[in-house]
C-alpha positions in Angstrom: 0.0 0.0 0.0 1.4 3.4 -1.0 1.5 6.5 1.2 -1.1 8.1 -1.0 -3.4 5.1 -0.5 -2.9 5.3 3.3 -3.7 9.0 3.2 -6.8 8.4 1.2 -8.0 5.7 3.7 -7.3 8.0 6.6 -9.3 10.8 5.0 -12.1 8.4 4.2 -12.1 7.2 7.8 -12.2 10.7 9.2 -15.1 11.6 6.9 -16.9 8.4 8.0 -16.5 9.4 11.7 -17.7 12.9 11.0 -20.8 11.5 9.2 -21.4 9.2 12.1 -21.4 12.1 14.6 -23.8 14.1 12.4 -26.1 11.1 12.2 -25.9 10.5 16.0 -26.9 14.2 16.5 -29.9 13.8 14.2 -31.0 10.6 15.9 -30.9 12.4 19.3 -32.8 15.4 17.9 -35.5 13.1 16.5 -35.8 11.1 19.7 -36.4 14.4 21.6 -38.9 15.6 19.0 -40.9 12.3 19.3 -41.0 12.6 23.1 -42.0 16.2 23.0 -44.8 15.4 20.5 -46.1 12.7 22.8 -46.1 15.1 25.7 -48.0 17.7 23.7 -50.5 15.1 22.7 -51.0 14.2 26.4 -51.6 17.9 27.2 -54.1 18.2 24.3 -56.0 15.2 25.7 -56.1 16.8 29.2 -57.4 20.1 27.9 -59.9 18.4 25.6 -61.3 16.4 28.6 -61.3 19.2 31.2 -62.7 21.9 28.9 -64.8 20.0 26.4 -62.6 21.2 23.5 -61.9 19.8 20.1 -58.3 18.8 19.3 -57.9 22.0 17.2 -59.3 24.2 20.0 -57.0 22.6 22.6 -54.0 23.0 20.3 -54.9 26.7 19.6 -55.0 27.3 23.4 -51.6 25.7 23.9 -50.2 27.9 21.0 -51.8 31.1 22.3 -50.5 30.4 25.8 -47.0 29.7 24.4 -47.0 32.9 22.5 -48.4 35.0 25.3 -45.9 33.7 27.9 -43.1 33.6 25.3 -42.4 30.0 26.3 -41.9 26.9 24.3 -45.0 24.8 23.5 -43.4 21.8 25.1 -42.9 23.7 28.3 -46.6 24.7 28.3 -47.6 21.1 27.6 -45.6 19.9 30.6 -47.3 22.4 32.8 -50.7 21.2 31.6 -49.7 17.6 32.3 -48.8 18.3 35.9 -51.4 20.9 36.8 -54.3 20.0 34.5 -54.8 23.5 33.2 -53.0 26.4 31.4 
């Protein structure tokens, strides 16, 4: 194996490692997004049950509360899950 072959292999290995790190970051992000989506769904169900709302109405209330309080929707959803109200 020549020096240029070894250099090419090292470069390919470095690129593969970088790609693996990017993919790991994406996987982590997607896992967090799925969990957040589930929690928002739970909050929607709570609001729908307690206030006799449709899914769209409950979601609109979450969004409005998020905007008014300048907080992330997921944080508002967590509050609803633990307190039962906005």
